[in-house]
TORKOL-4160 file (C-alpha; in steps of 0.2 Angstrom, whole numbers, padded with zeros to 4 digits, m for minus):
71
<pt num="1" X="m0135" Y="m0027" Z="0194"/>
<pt num="2" X="m0137" Y="m0012" Z="0205"/>
<pt num="3" X="m0132" Y="0003" Z="0195"/>
<pt num="4" X="m0126" Y="0020" Z="0200"/>
<pt num="5" X="m0132" Y="0036" Z="0192"/>
<pt num="6" X="m0126" Y="0037" Z="0174"/>
<pt num="7" X="m0120" Y="0019" Z="0173"/>
<pt num="8" X="m0126" Y="0006" Z="0160"/>
<pt num="9" X="m0128" Y="m0012" Z="0161"/>
<pt num="10" X="m0114" Y="m0023" Z="0154"/>
<pt num="11" X="m0119" Y="m0031" Z="0138"/>
<pt num="12" X="m0126" Y="m0049" Z="0140"/>
<pt num="13" X="m0113" Y="m0056" Z="0127"/>
<pt num="14" X="m0099" Y="m0048" Z="0136"/>
<pt num="15" X="m0105" Y="m0055" Z="0153"/>
<pt num="16" X="m0105" Y="m0072" Z="0146"/>
<pt num="17" X="m0086" Y="m0072" Z="0143"/>
<pt num="18" X="m0079" Y="m0061" Z="0157"/>
<pt num="19" X="m0068" Y="m0070" Z="0169"/>
<pt num="20" X="m0057" Y="m0066" Z="0184"/>
<pt num="21" X="m0040" Y="m0062" Z="0177"/>
<pt num="22" X="m0032" Y="m0070" Z="0192"/>
<pt num="23" X="m0041" Y="m0086" Z="0195"/>
<pt num="24" X="m0051" Y="m0088" Z="0178"/>
<pt num="25" X="m0067" Y="m0090" Z="0188"/>
<pt num="26" X="m0084" Y="m0083" Z="0184"/>
<pt num="27" X="m0088" Y="m0065" Z="0189"/>
<pt num="28" X="m0105" Y="m0061" Z="0197"/>
<pt num="29" X="m0114" Y="m0044" Z="0199"/>
<pt num="30" X="m0111" Y="m0036" Z="0216"/>
<pt num="31" X="m0111" Y="m0019" Z="0225"/>
<pt num="32" X="m0096" Y="m0011" Z="0233"/>
<pt num="33" X="m0097" Y="m0004" Z="0250"/>
<pt num="34" X="m0099" Y="0013" Z="0242"/>
<pt num="35" X="m0114" Y="0007" Z="0232"/>
<pt num="36" X="m0106" Y="0007" Z="0215"/>
<pt num="37" X="m0108" Y="m0009" Z="0204"/>
<pt num="38" X="m0094" Y="m0021" Z="0203"/>
<pt num="39" X="m0090" Y="m0039" Z="0197"/>
<pt num="40" X="m0085" Y="m0052" Z="0211"/>
<pt num="41" X="m0075" Y="m0067" Z="0207"/>
<pt num="42" X="m0084" Y="m0083" Z="0212"/>
<pt num="43" X="m0068" Y="m0092" Z="0217"/>
<pt num="44" X="m0053" Y="m0087" Z="0228"/>
<pt num="45" X="m0035" Y="m0088" Z="0223"/>
<pt num="46" X="m0022" Y="m0100" Z="0231"/>
<pt num="47" X="m0021" Y="m0089" Z="0246"/>
<pt num="48" X="m0040" Y="m0089" Z="0249"/>
<pt num="49" X="m0042" Y="m0071" Z="0242"/>
<pt num="50" X="m0057" Y="m0066" Z="0231"/>
<pt num="51" X="m0057" Y="m0051" Z="0221"/>
<pt num="52" X="m0070" Y="m0038" Z="0216"/>
<pt num="53" X="m0068" Y="m0027" Z="0200"/>
<pt num="54" X="m0076" Y="m0010" Z="0198"/>
<pt num="55" X="m0087" Y="m0006" Z="0184"/>
<pt num="56" X="m0086" Y="0011" Z="0176"/>
<pt num="57" X="m0101" Y="0015" Z="0166"/>
<pt num="58" X="m0103" Y="m0001" Z="0156"/>
<pt num="59" X="m0085" Y="m0005" Z="0156"/>
<pt num="60" X="m0078" Y="m0018" Z="0169"/>
<pt num="61" X="m0060" Y="m0013" Z="0175"/>
<pt num="62" X="m0052" Y="m0030" Z="0176"/>
<pt num="63" X="m0035" Y="m0025" Z="0183"/>
<pt num="64" X="m0029" Y="m0036" Z="0197"/>
<pt num="65" X="m0019" Y="m0022" Z="0205"/>
<pt num="66" X="m0034" Y="m0011" Z="0206"/>
<pt num="67" X="m0046" Y="m0025" Z="0212"/>
<pt num="68" X="m0054" Y="m0024" Z="0230"/>
<pt num="69" X="m0052" Y="m0040" Z="0240"/>
<pt num="70" X="m0067" Y="m0048" Z="0248"/>
<pt num="71" X="m0070" Y="m0062" Z="0260"/>
């Protein structure tokens, strides 16, 4: 995972259990347009929308209302 200054990687044990709160799909490492780390859902929801969740430090913010939509 690409890390911004001051961020730490997510612990491996946590990475294994994290899932998208909307679809339940696996989350993979990604980078937001501004260069910050994020977790991206592998699968889209029923409307065809995939979501990306920001990572603050080593803490993933898995709030559907705050997720970025990706294509």
